[in-house]
DRENKE-569693 format. One record per residue: residue number from 1; x, y, z of N, C-alpha, C in turn. Coordinates in steps of 0.2 Angstrom, whole numbers, plus 5000, padded with zeros to 4 digits. Example, Ala and Ser with C-alpha at 12.3 -4.5 7.8 and 13.67 -1.06 7.14 Angstrom:
resi; n.xx; n.yy; n.zz; ca.xx; ca.yy; ca.zz; c.xx; c.yy; c.zz
1; 5066; 4972; 5039; 5062; 4978; 5039; 5066; 4984; 5039
2; 5064; 4989; 5035; 5068; 4995; 5036; 5064; 5000; 5039
***
This chain:
resi; n.xx; n.yy; n.zz; ca.xx; ca.yy; ca.zz; c.xx; c.yy; c.zz
1; 5211; 5203; 4682; 5204; 5201; 4683; 5200; 5200; 4677
2; 5196; 5195; 4677; 5192; 5193; 4671; 5187; 5199; 4670
3; 5186; 5200; 4663; 5181; 5205; 4661; 5174; 5203; 4664
4; 5170; 5207; 4666; 5163; 5206; 4669; 5159; 5201; 4665
5; 5159; 5203; 4658; 5155; 5199; 4653; 5157; 5192; 4653
6; 5164; 5191; 4653; 5166; 5184; 4653; 5165; 5180; 4659
7; 5164; 5184; 4665; 5163; 5180; 4671; 5156; 5179; 4672
8; 5151; 5183; 4670; 5144; 5182; 4670; 5141; 5177; 4666
9; 5144; 5176; 4660; 5142; 5171; 4655; 5141; 5164; 4657
10; 5146; 5161; 4660; 5145; 5154; 4663; 5140; 5154; 4668
11; 5139; 5158; 4673; 5134; 5158; 4678; 5127; 5158; 4675
12; 5127; 5163; 4670; 5120; 5164; 4666; 5118; 5157; 4663
13; 5123; 5154; 4660; 5122; 5147; 4656; 5120; 5142; 4661
14; 5123; 5142; 4667; 5122; 5137; 4672; 5114; 5138; 4675
15; 5112; 5144; 4676; 5106; 5145; 4679; 5100; 5144; 4674
16; 5102; 5146; 4667; 5097; 5146; 4662; 5096; 5138; 4661
17; 5101; 5134; 4661; 5100; 5127; 4659; 5096; 5124; 4664
18; 5097; 5126; 4671; 5093; 5123; 4676; 5085; 5125; 4675
19; 5085; 5132; 4673; 5078; 5134; 4673; 5074; 5131; 4667
20; 5078; 5131; 4661; 5074; 5128; 4655; 5072; 5121; 4656
21; 5076; 5117; 4660; 5074; 5110; 4661; 5068; 5109; 4665
22; 5065; 5115; 4668; 5059; 5114; 4672; 5053; 5116; 4668
23; 5054; 5119; 4662; 5049; 5121; 4658; 5048; 5117; 4651
24; 5043; 5114; 4650; 5042; 5110; 4644; 5043; 5114; 4638
25; 5047; 5111; 4633; 5048; 5115; 4627; 5043; 5113; 4622
26; 5041; 5118; 4618; 5036; 5117; 4613; 5038; 5112; 4608
27; 5044; 5112; 4606; 5046; 5108; 4600; 5050; 5102; 4603
28; 5049; 5100; 4609; 5053; 5094; 4612; 5053; 5088; 4608
29; 5058; 5084; 4607; 5058; 5078; 4605; 5063; 5073; 4608
30; 5067; 5076; 4613; 5072; 5072; 4617; 5068; 5067; 4622
31; 5072; 5062; 4624; 5069; 5057; 4629; 5074; 5055; 4633
32; 5073; 5051; 4638; 5077; 5049; 4643; 5080; 5042; 4641
33; 5078; 5040; 4635; 5080; 5033; 4632; 5088; 5033; 4630
34; 5092; 5028; 4631; 5098; 5028; 4629; 5099; 5030; 4621
35; 5104; 5033; 4620; 5105; 5035; 4613; 5107; 5029; 4608
36; 5107; 5031; 4602; 5109; 5025; 4597; 5105; 5026; 4591
37; 5099; 5028; 4592; 5094; 5029; 4586; 5093; 5037; 4585
38; 5096; 5041; 4588; 5095; 5048; 4588; 5095; 5051; 4581
39; 5090; 5056; 4580; 5090; 5059; 4573; 5097; 5063; 4573
40; 5100; 5065; 4578; 5106; 5069; 4578; 5112; 5065; 4575
41; 5111; 5058; 4576; 5117; 5054; 4574; 5116; 5053; 4566
42; 5110; 5053; 4564; 5108; 5052; 4557; 5111; 5059; 4553
43; 5110; 5064; 4557; 5112; 5071; 4554; 5119; 5071; 4553
44; 5123; 5068; 4557; 5130; 5068; 4556; 5132; 5065; 4550
45; 5129; 5060; 4547; 5130; 5057; 4541; 5128; 5062; 4535
46; 5122; 5065; 4536; 5119; 5069; 4531; 5124; 5076; 4530
47; 5127; 5078; 4535; 5131; 5084; 4535; 5138; 5082; 4531
48; 5139; 5076; 4529; 5145; 5074; 4525; 5151; 5073; 4529
49; 5150; 5073; 4536; 5156; 5072; 4540; 5159; 5065; 4540
50; 5155; 5060; 4538; 5157; 5053; 4537; 5158; 5049; 4544
51; 5155; 5052; 4549; 5156; 5048; 4555; 5149; 5045; 4557
52; 5149; 5041; 4562; 5143; 5037; 4564; 5141; 5032; 4558
53; 5146; 5029; 4555; 5145; 5025; 4549; 5146; 5018; 4552
54; 5140; 5014; 4553; 5140; 5008; 4557; 5143; 5002; 4553
55; 5145; 5004; 4546; 5148; 4999; 4542; 5156; 4999; 4542
56; 5158; 5004; 4546; 5165; 5006; 4546; 5169; 5000; 4550
57; 5174; 4998; 4547; 5179; 4993; 4550; 5185; 4996; 4551
58; 5188; 4996; 4557; 5195; 4998; 4559; 5200; 4995; 4555
59; 5205; 4999; 4553; 5211; 4997; 4549; 5216; 4994; 4553
60; 5221; 4991; 4550; 5227; 4989; 4554; 5231; 4995; 4557
61; 5230; 5000; 4553; 5234; 5006; 4556; 5230; 5009; 4562
62; 5224; 5010; 4561; 5220; 5012; 4567; 5215; 5007; 4569
63; 5217; 5002; 4573; 5213; 4996; 4575; 5207; 4998; 4579
64; 5207; 5004; 4583; 5201; 5005; 4588; 5197; 5010; 4585
65; 5190; 5009; 4586; 5186; 5015; 4584; 5186; 5020; 4589
66; 5185; 5026; 4587; 5185; 5032; 4592; 5178; 5034; 4594
67; 5176; 5035; 4600; 5170; 5037; 4602; 5170; 5044; 4605
68; 5167; 5049; 4602; 5167; 5056; 4604; 5161; 5057; 4609
69; 5163; 5060; 4615; 5158; 5061; 4620; 5157; 5069; 4621
70; 5152; 5072; 4620; 5151; 5079; 4620; 5150; 5081; 4627
71; 5150; 5088; 4628; 5150; 5091; 4634; 5143; 5093; 4636
72; 5143; 5096; 4642; 5136; 5099; 4645; 5133; 5104; 4640
73; 5127; 5103; 4639; 5123; 5107; 4634; 5125; 5106; 4627
74; 5129; 5101; 4625; 5131; 5099; 4619; 5127; 5093; 4616
75; 5129; 5091; 4610; 5125; 5085; 4607; 5130; 5081; 4603
76; 5128; 5076; 4600; 5132; 5071; 4596; 5135; 5074; 4590
77; 5132; 5079; 4587; 5133; 5082; 4581; 5137; 5089; 4582
78; 5134; 5094; 4585; 5136; 5101; 4585; 5143; 5101; 4588
79; 5144; 5097; 4593; 5151; 5097; 4597; 5157; 5095; 4592
80; 5155; 5091; 4587; 5160; 5087; 4584; 5160; 5089; 4576
81; 5158; 5095; 4574; 5157; 5096; 4567; 5164; 5097; 4564
82; 5169; 5098; 4568; 5176; 5099; 4565; 5181; 5093; 4567
83; 5180; 5091; 4573; 5185; 5085; 4576; 5183; 5079; 4572
84; 5177; 5077; 4572; 5175; 5071; 4569; 5177; 5070; 4562
85; 5176; 5075; 4557; 5179; 5074; 4551; 5187; 5074; 4551
86; 5190; 5078; 4555; 5197; 5078; 4556; 5200; 5071; 4557
87; 5196; 5067; 4562; 5199; 5060; 4563; 5197; 5056; 4558
88; 5191; 5056; 4555; 5188; 5052; 4550; 5193; 5052; 4544
89; 5195; 5058; 4542; 5200; 5059; 4536; 5207; 5056; 4538
90; 5208; 5055; 4544; 5214; 5052; 4545; 5214; 5044; 4546
91; 5208; 5041; 4544; 5207; 5034; 4544; 5204; 5031; 4550
92; 5201; 5035; 4554; 5198; 5032; 4560; 5190; 5030; 4559
93; 5188; 5025; 4562; 5181; 5024; 4562; 5178; 5028; 4568
94; 5174; 5033; 4567; 5172; 5038; 4572; 5165; 5038; 4573
95; 5163; 5038; 4580; 5156; 5038; 4582; 5155; 5043; 4588
96; 5149; 5045; 4588; 5147; 5050; 4593; 5140; 5048; 4596
97; 5139; 5050; 4602; 5133; 5048; 4605; 5130; 5054; 4609
98; 5123; 5054; 4610; 5120; 5058; 4614; 5119; 5055; 4621
99; 5119; 5059; 4626; 5118; 5056; 4633; 5116; 5062; 4637
100; 5113; 5060; 4643; 5111; 5065; 4648; 5105; 5069; 4646
101; 5101; 5066; 4642; 5095; 5069; 4639; 5090; 5070; 4645
102; 5087; 5076; 4645; 5081; 5077; 4649; 5075; 5078; 4645
103; 5069; 5075; 4648; 5063; 5075; 4644; 5061; 5082; 4643
104; 5059; 5084; 4637; 5056; 5090; 4635; 5062; 5095; 4634
105; 5068; 5093; 4634; 5074; 5098; 4632; 5077; 5095; 4626
106; 5076; 5097; 4620; 5079; 5095; 4614; 5086; 5098; 4613
107; 5090; 5094; 4610; 5097; 5097; 4608; 5102; 5098; 4613
108; 5100; 5101; 4619; 5105; 5102; 4624; 5105; 5097; 4629
109; 5110; 5093; 4628; 5111; 5087; 4632; 5116; 5087; 4638
110; 5118; 5081; 4641; 5123; 5081; 4646; 5120; 5084; 4653
111; 5113; 5084; 4654; 5110; 5088; 4659; 5108; 5083; 4665
112; 5107; 5076; 4663; 5105; 5071; 4667; 5110; 5069; 4672
113; 5108; 5065; 4677; 5113; 5062; 4682; 5119; 5059; 4679
114; 5125; 5061; 4681; 5131; 5058; 4677; 5132; 5051; 4678
115; 5130; 5048; 4683; 5130; 5041; 4683; 5126; 5037; 4678
116; 5120; 5040; 4677; 5116; 5037; 4672; 5119; 5038; 4665
117; 5122; 5044; 4664; 5125; 5046; 4658; 5131; 5041; 4656
118; 5134; 5039; 4661; 5140; 5034; 4661; 5137; 5028; 4658
119; 5131; 5026; 4661; 5128; 5019; 4658; 5126; 5020; 4651
120; 5124; 5026; 4649; 5122; 5027; 4642; 5129; 5026; 4638
121; 5134; 5029; 4640; 5141; 5028; 4637; 5143; 5021; 4636
122; 5142; 5017; 4642; 5143; 5010; 4642; 5140; 5006; 4637
123; 5133; 5007; 4636; 5129; 5004; 4631; 5131; 5006; 4624
124; 5133; 5012; 4623; 5135; 5014; 4616; 5142; 5011; 4614
125; 5146; 5011; 4619; 5153; 5008; 4617; 5152; 5000; 4616
126; 5148; 4997; 4619; 5146; 4990; 4618; 5143; 4989; 4610
127; 5139; 4994; 4609; 5136; 4994; 4602; 5142; 4995; 4597
128; 5146; 5000; 4598; 5152; 5001; 4593; 5156; 4995; 4593
129; 5158; 4992; 4598; 5163; 4987; 4598; 5159; 4981; 4594
130; 5153; 4980; 4595; 5149; 4975; 4592; 5149; 4976; 4584
131; 5148; 4982; 4582; 5147; 4983; 4575; 5154; 4983; 4572
132; 5159; 4985; 4575; 5166; 4986; 4572; 5170; 4979; 4573
133; 5168; 4975; 4578; 5172; 4969; 4579; 5179; 4971; 4583
134; 5180; 4977; 4585; 5186; 4979; 4589; 5185; 4976; 4596
135; 5191; 4975; 4599; 5192; 4973; 4606; 5191; 4979; 4610
136; 5194; 4984; 4608; 5193; 4990; 4613; 5192; 4997; 4609
137; 5190; 5002; 4612; 5188; 5008; 4609; 5193; 5013; 4612
138; 5194; 5019; 4609; 5197; 5025; 4612; 5191; 5030; 4613
139; 5191; 5034; 4618; 5186; 5039; 4620; 5190; 5046; 4620
140; 5186; 5051; 4616; 5188; 5058; 4616; 5182; 5062; 4619
141; 5183; 5065; 4624; 5178; 5069; 4627; 5179; 5076; 4628
142; 5174; 5081; 4628; 5175; 5088; 4629; 5171; 5089; 4636
143; 5175; 5093; 4640; 5171; 5096; 4646; 5169; 5090; 4650
144; 5162; 5090; 4652; 5159; 5084; 4655; 5161; 5078; 4652
145; 5161; 5078; 4645; 5162; 5072; 4641; 5169; 5069; 4642
146; 5174; 5073; 4645; 5181; 5071; 4646; 5181; 5068; 4653
147; 5176; 5070; 4658; 5176; 5068; 4665; 5172; 5062; 4666
148; 5166; 5062; 4663; 5161; 5057; 4664; 5163; 5050; 4662
149; 5167; 5049; 4657; 5169; 5042; 4655; 5173; 5039; 4661
150; 5176; 5043; 4665; 5180; 5040; 4671; 5176; 5036; 4675
151; 5170; 5038; 4676; 5165; 5034; 4680; 5164; 5028; 4677
152; 5163; 5028; 4670; 5162; 5021; 4666; 5168; 5017; 4667
153; 5174; 5020; 4667; 5180; 5016; 4667; 5181; 5013; 4674
154; 5179; 5017; 4679; 5180; 5015; 4686; 5175; 5010; 4689
155; 5169; 5012; 4687; 5163; 5008; 4691; 5159; 5004; 4686
156; 5159; 5004; 4680; 5155; 5001; 4675; 5159; 4996; 4671
157; 5165; 4994; 4672; 5168; 4989; 4668; 5171; 4992; 4662
158; 5172; 4998; 4661; 5174; 5001; 4655; 5182; 5000; 4654
159; 5185; 4999; 4659; 5193; 4999; 4659; 5195; 4993; 4654
160; 5191; 4988; 4654; 5192; 4982; 4650; 5190; 4983; 4642
161; 5187; 4988; 4641; 5185; 4989; 4634; 5187; 4996; 4631
162; 5192; 4999; 4635; 5194; 5006; 4633; 5202; 5006; 4633
163; 5205; 5008; 4628; 5212; 5009; 4628; 5214; 5015; 4630
164; 5211; 5021; 4628; 5213; 5028; 4630; 5207; 5032; 4631
165; 5208; 5037; 4635; 5203; 5042; 4636; 5207; 5049; 4635
166; 5205; 5053; 4631; 5208; 5059; 4629; 5202; 5065; 4631
167; 5204; 5069; 4636; 5199; 5074; 4639; 5202; 5081; 4636
168; 5197; 5084; 4633; 5198; 5091; 4630; 5195; 5096; 4635
169; 5198; 5099; 4639; 5196; 5104; 4644; 5191; 5100; 4649
170; 5193; 5094; 4651; 5188; 5091; 4656; 5188; 5094; 4663
171; 5182; 5093; 4666; 5181; 5096; 4672; 5182; 5090; 4677
172; 5188; 5087; 4677; 5189; 5081; 4681; 5188; 5082; 4689
173; 5189; 5088; 4691; 5188; 5090; 4698; 5183; 5095; 4700
174; 5178; 5096; 4695; 5173; 5101; 4695; 5174; 5107; 4691
175; 5169; 5110; 4690; 5169; 5116; 4686; 5166; 5122; 4691
176; 5171; 5127; 4692; 5169; 5132; 4697; 5166; 5138; 4693
177; 5167; 5138; 4686; 5164; 5144; 4682; 5168; 5150; 4684
178; 5174; 5150; 4684; 5178; 5156; 4686; 5177; 5158; 4693
179; 5175; 5153; 4697; 5174; 5154; 4704; 5167; 5156; 4706
180; 5162; 5156; 4701; 5156; 5159; 4702; 5151; 5153; 4706
181; 5153; 5147; 4706; 5149; 5142; 4709; 5150; 5143; 4717
182; 5155; 5147; 4719; 5156; 5149; 4726; 5150; 5153; 4728
183; 5147; 5157; 4724; 5142; 5162; 4725; 5135; 5159; 4726
184; 5134; 5153; 4724; 5128; 5150; 4724; 5124; 5150; 4730
185; 5128; 5149; 4736; 5124; 5149; 4742; 5121; 5156; 4744
186; 5123; 5161; 4741; 5121; 5167; 4742; 5115; 5169; 4738
187; 5112; 5164; 4733; 5106; 5165; 4729; 5101; 5160; 4732
188; 5097; 5162; 4736; 5092; 5157; 4739; 5088; 5153; 4734
189; 5089; 5146; 4735; 5085; 5142; 4730; 5089; 5140; 4724
190; 5095; 5143; 4723; 5098; 5142; 4716; 5101; 5135; 4716
191; 5104; 5132; 4722; 5107; 5126; 4722; 5101; 5120; 4721
192; 5096; 5122; 4725; 5090; 5117; 4724; 5087; 5117; 4717
193; 5087; 5122; 4714; 5084; 5123; 4707; 5089; 5119; 4702
194; 5095; 5120; 4703; 5100; 5116; 4699; 5100; 5109; 4700
195; 5100; 5107; 4706; 5099; 5099; 4708; 5093; 5096; 4705
196; 5087; 5099; 4706; 5081; 5097; 4704; 5080; 5097; 4696
197; 5082; 5102; 4693; 5081; 5103; 4686; 5086; 5100; 4682
198; 5092; 5101; 4684; 5098; 5098; 4680; 5103; 5095; 4684
199; 5102; 5089; 4686; 5106; 5085; 4691; 5113; 5084; 4688
200; 5114; 5084; 4681; 5121; 5084; 4678; 5125; 5090; 4680
201; 5122; 5096; 4680; 5126; 5102; 4682; 5128; 5101; 4690
202; 5123; 5099; 4694; 5124; 5099; 4701; 5130; 5094; 4702
203; 5130; 5089; 4699; 5136; 5084; 4699; 5142; 5086; 4698
204; 5143; 5092; 4694; 5149; 5095; 4692; 5152; 5100; 4696
205; 5148; 5102; 4701; 5150; 5107; 4706; 5155; 5104; 4711
206; 5161; 5107; 4712; 5166; 5105; 4716; 5164; 5103; 4723
207; 5165; 5097; 4725; 5163; 5095; 4732; 5157; 5091; 4731
208; 5154; 5090; 4725; 5148; 5086; 4725; 5149; 5079; 4727
209; 5143; 5075; 4729; 5144; 5068; 4731; 5147; 5064; 4725
210; 5145; 5066; 4719; 5147; 5062; 4713; 5154; 5063; 4712
211; 5157; 5069; 4712; 5164; 5070; 4711; 5168; 5067; 4717
212; 5166; 5067; 4723; 5169; 5064; 4729; 5170; 5057; 4727
213; 5165; 5054; 4725; 5165; 5046; 4724; 5170; 5045; 4718
214; 5169; 5049; 4713; 5173; 5048; 4707; 5180; 5048; 4708
215; 5183; 5053; 4712; 5190; 5054; 4713; 5193; 5051; 4719
216; 5188; 5048; 4723; 5191; 5045; 4729; 5195; 5038; 4727
217; 5201; 5038; 4730; 5205; 5032; 4729; 5209; 5033; 4723
218; 5209; 5039; 4720; 5214; 5040; 4714; 5210; 5042; 4708
219; 5213; 5046; 4703; 5210; 5048; 4697; 5209; 5043; 4692
220; 5214; 5038; 4692; 5214; 5034; 4686; 5213; 5026; 4688
221; 5212; 5022; 4683; 5212; 5015; 4684; 5217; 5012; 4679
222; 5220; 5006; 4681; 5225; 5003; 4678; 5223; 5001; 4671
223; 5227; 5001; 4666; 5226; 4998; 4659; 5224; 5003; 4654
224; 5222; 5009; 4656; 5219; 5015; 4652; 5225; 5020; 4651
225; 5226; 5023; 4645; 5230; 5028; 4644; 5226; 5035; 4644
226; 5228; 5039; 4649; 5225; 5046; 4650; 5229; 5052; 4647
227; 5225; 5056; 4643; 5228; 5062; 4641; 5223; 5068; 4642
228; 5225; 5073; 4645; 5221; 5079; 4647; 5224; 5085; 4643
229; 5220; 5088; 4639; 5222; 5094; 4635; 5218; 5100; 4638
230; 5222; 5105; 4641; 5219; 5110; 4644; 5221; 5117; 4641
231; 5217; 5122; 4642; 5219; 5129; 4640; 5219; 5134; 4646
232; 5224; 5138; 4647; 5224; 5142; 4652; 5219; 5148; 4652
233; 5215; 5148; 4646; 5210; 5153; 4645; 5203; 5150; 4647
234; 5203; 5144; 4650; 5197; 5141; 4651; 5193; 5145; 4657
235; 5187; 5147; 4655; 5183; 5150; 4660; 5177; 5146; 4663
236; 5177; 5140; 4662; 5172; 5135; 4664; 5175; 5130; 4669
237; 5179; 5126; 4667; 5183; 5121; 4671; 5189; 5124; 4674
238; 5187; 5128; 4679; 5192; 5132; 4683; 5193; 5130; 4690
239; 5199; 5131; 4693; 5205; 5134; 4689; 5207; 5128; 4684
240; 5211; 5130; 4679; 5212; 5126; 4674; 5216; 5120; 4676
241; 5221; 5121; 4681; 5225; 5115; 4683; 5221; 5110; 4686
242; 5215; 5111; 4688; 5210; 5106; 4691; 5208; 5101; 4686
243; 5209; 5102; 4680; 5208; 5098; 4674; 5212; 5092; 4674
244; 5218; 5093; 4677; 5224; 5088; 4676; 5222; 5082; 4681
245; 5225; 5076; 4678; 5224; 5070; 4682; 5231; 5068; 4685
246; 5230; 5064; 4690; 5236; 5061; 4693; 5236; 5054; 4693
247; 5241; 5051; 4690; 5241; 5043; 4690; 5248; 5041; 4686
248; 5249; 5035; 4685; 5255; 5032; 4682; 5255; 5032; 4675
249; 5249; 5033; 4672; 5249; 5033; 4664; 5245; 5039; 4662
250; 5247; 5045; 4664; 5244; 5051; 4662; 5248; 5056; 4659
251; 5246; 5059; 4654; 5249; 5065; 4651; 5245; 5071; 4651
252; 5247; 5076; 4655; 5243; 5082; 4655; 5247; 5087; 4651
253; 5243; 5091; 4647; 5246; 5095; 4642; 5242; 5102; 4642
254; 5246; 5107; 4642; 5243; 5114; 4642; 5244; 5116; 4635
255; 5238; 5118; 4632; 5238; 5120; 4625; 5243; 5126; 4623
256; 5244; 5131; 4628; 5249; 5136; 4627; 5256; 5134; 4627
257; 5257; 5128; 4630; 5264; 5126; 4630; 5266; 5123; 4623
258; 5261; 5121; 4619; 5262; 5119; 4612; 5262; 5125; 4607
259; 5258; 5130; 4609; 5258; 5136; 4605; 5256; 5142; 4609
260; 5260; 5146; 4611; 5259; 5151; 4616; 5254; 5156; 4614
261; 5253; 5157; 4607; 5248; 5162; 4605; 5241; 5159; 4604
262; 5240; 5153; 4606; 5233; 5150; 4605; 5229; 5153; 4611
263; 5223; 5156; 4609; 5219; 5160; 4614; 5213; 5156; 4615
264; 5212; 5150; 4613; 5206; 5146; 4613; 5204; 5145; 4621
265; 5197; 5146; 4622; 5195; 5145; 4629; 5191; 5138; 4629
266; 5186; 5138; 4633; 5183; 5131; 4635; 5179; 5128; 4629
267; 5176; 5132; 4625; 5172; 5130; 4619; 5177; 5129; 4613
268; 5180; 5134; 4612; 5184; 5135; 4606; 5189; 5129; 4605
269; 5192; 5127; 4611; 5197; 5121; 4610; 5194; 5115; 4608
270; 5188; 5114; 4608; 5185; 5108; 4606; 5181; 5109; 4599
271; 5179; 5115; 4598; 5175; 5116; 4592; 5179; 5117; 4586
272; 5185; 5120; 4586; 5189; 5121; 4580; 5196; 5122; 4581
273; 5199; 5121; 4586; 5206; 5122; 4587; 5210; 5116; 4585
274; 5213; 5116; 4579; 5217; 5111; 4576; 5223; 5109; 4579
275; 5226; 5114; 4583; 5232; 5113; 4587; 5230; 5107; 4592
276; 5224; 5108; 4596; 5222; 5103; 4600; 5220; 5097; 4597
277; 5217; 5097; 4591; 5215; 5091; 4587; 5222; 5087; 4585
278; 5227; 5091; 4584; 5233; 5087; 4582; 5236; 5083; 4588
279; 5235; 5086; 4594; 5237; 5083; 4600; 5232; 5077; 4602
280; 5226; 5078; 4600; 5221; 5072; 4601; 5224; 5066; 4596
281; 5226; 5068; 4590; 5228; 5063; 4586; 5234; 5059; 4588
282; 5239; 5063; 4591; 5245; 5060; 4594; 5243; 5056; 4600
283; 5238; 5057; 4604; 5236; 5053; 4610; 5233; 5047; 4607
284; 5229; 5047; 4602; 5226; 5041; 4599; 5231; 5036; 4596
285; 5237; 5039; 4593; 5242; 5035; 4590; 5249; 5037; 4592
286; 5251; 5036; 4598; 5257; 5039; 4600; 5263; 5036; 4597
287; 5262; 5030; 4594; 5268; 5027; 4590; 5270; 5031; 4584
288; 5265; 5035; 4582; 5267; 5039; 4576; 5266; 5047; 4577
289; 5266; 5049; 4583; 5265; 5056; 4585; 5271; 5060; 4582
290; 5269; 5066; 4581; 5273; 5071; 4578; 5272; 5078; 4583
291; 5277; 5082; 4583; 5277; 5088; 4587; 5271; 5092; 4585
292; 5268; 5094; 4591; 5262; 5099; 4590; 5265; 5106; 4591
293; 5264; 5110; 4586; 5266; 5117; 4587; 5261; 5122; 4584
294; 5262; 5128; 4583; 5257; 5133; 4580; 5256; 5131; 4573
295; 5261; 5128; 4570; 5260; 5126; 4563; 5255; 5120; 4562
296; 5253; 5117; 4568; 5248; 5111; 4567; 5241; 5114; 4565
297; 5240; 5120; 4566; 5234; 5123; 4564; 5233; 5123; 4557
298; 5238; 5122; 4553; 5237; 5121; 4546; 5238; 5114; 4543
299; 5239; 5109; 4547; 5240; 5102; 4545; 5233; 5099; 4544
***
């Protein structure tokens, strides 16, 4: 049985996010406008990570730019303080966007309707391809950021512009928060609060209209290479096997099959797990992939 603290934390975050979205923030500067000129994007360069460099031109070795797609309550910088430099140092042109912004809710993004977030991703990929001159991009996303791009690929023409989608702990079939979303009907008004205040959260509840449409007719689209990297200690995108995709060009990976002593959960796997990062690099360049093991943490 999961410890009580570990079980309550995801539900508290879910309800808090819905509540905060209904209260104007005193220091708000977020808007509903598509990202691209966000101060956060400028901060990624100031931090010395070297990503979001619009003068970067892909090399022959890594001919596709990588677009990083943050998760729910994340943003274009904080989600990628480790992975973005990791990929940049390996010769990739790396970019990240903010999406799903709610008015008066700064820094914590990925809360808006997911179909609209997918359109923001579409606009951003077009900008990246235009700046780099590349024909296609690769996408790497965490949590919602690993699932939301599938809408872009399936309904917004993204399949012709994307070579690969790598999902790190993606909630491809919903996020039950260790089963706690099943309790929402027992809290009068909770579901209405979430739907009205943070539609991006409501869209991720298993059985939502959004997920039903997304997964109807199959998980994948032709021409895109899919990789899912999951951890059995995930307490958000649960059950963890629900992260997996089914399709002809899918590789589903369990982190603990690569390193049995890796204890990363939903956040840690994307924030600083270099074993997961090594597997991301393999997915982006399968022709030069090397075995991912516990030792990859030091590579």
